[in-house]
C-alpha positions in Angstrom: 3.0 -10.6 -13.1 4.3 -11.9 -9.8 2.4 -13.9 -7.2 2.9 -12.6 -3.6 1.9 -14.5 -0.5 1.6 -13.1 3.0 1.5 -15.6 5.9 0.3 -14.4 9.3 2.1 -15.9 12.3 1.0 -15.2 15.9 -1.3 -12.4 16.7 -4.0 -11.2 14.3 -3.1 -8.4 12.0 -4.9 -6.0 9.8 -3.8 -6.1 6.1 -4.8 -3.0 4.1 -4.7 -2.4 0.4 -5.1 1.0 -1.3 -5.9 1.4 -5.0 -3.0 3.2 -6.8 -2.9 5.2 -10.0 0.1 6.3 -12.1 2.5 4.4 -9.8 4.7 2.3 -12.0 6.7 3.6 -13.7 7.0 6.4 -11.1 5.2 9.6 -11.8 7.3 12.8 -11.6 10.4 10.7 -11.7 9.5 9.3 -8.2 9.7 12.8 -6.7 6.6 12.8 -4.5 5.7 16.0 -2.7 6.2 15.7 1.0 6.2 17.7 4.2 8.2 16.9 7.3 7.5 17.5 10.9 10.6 18.2 13.0 8.8 17.7 16.3 7.9 14.0 15.6 10.6 13.4 13.0 8.1 12.0 10.5 7.6 12.7 6.8 4.2 12.7 5.3 3.7 12.2 1.5 0.7 13.8 0.0 -1.8 11.2 -1.3 -1.9 12.7 -4.8 1.9 12.6 -5.1 2.0 9.0 -3.9 -0.6 8.0 -6.4 -3.4 6.9 -4.0 -6.8 6.7 -5.6 -8.9 8.2 -2.8 -12.2 7.5 -4.7 -11.7 3.8 -4.0 -12.3 2.6 -0.4 -9.4 0.9 1.4 -9.7 -2.9 1.3 -9.0 -4.2 4.8 -8.6 -7.9 5.8 -8.0 -9.3 9.3 -5.5 -12.1 9.2 -5.3 -14.5 12.1 -2.5 -17.0 13.0 -1.9 -19.3 10.1 -3.9 -17.3 7.5 -2.4 -17.1 4.0 -3.3 -14.2 1.8 -2.3 -14.6 -1.9 -2.1 -11.7 -4.3 -1.6 -12.3 -8.0 -2.4 -10.8 -11.4 -2.6 -7.1 -11.5 -2.6 -6.8 -7.7 1.0 -5.5 -7.6 0.3 -3.1 -10.5 -2.8 -1.5 -9.1 -2.8 -1.9 -5.3 -0.4 -0.8 -2.5 -0.2 -3.1 0.5 
């Protein structure tokens, strides 16, 4: 289980984490359902296909210059950041 560190330099930034389900190994062979918008040239992946657990609130942290956020244990397995 890797340990990941995020160091904030400069302006404050919002760091968000979303609880994930059935993400690794990839569900459906990694073929997430998506829709694209040719006007804005963006692709939107449906939350169910991406494995987002919408019943768990997004965890949001404000990081300021010099802040260090360390993630370890099952963070990589269960949370998208």
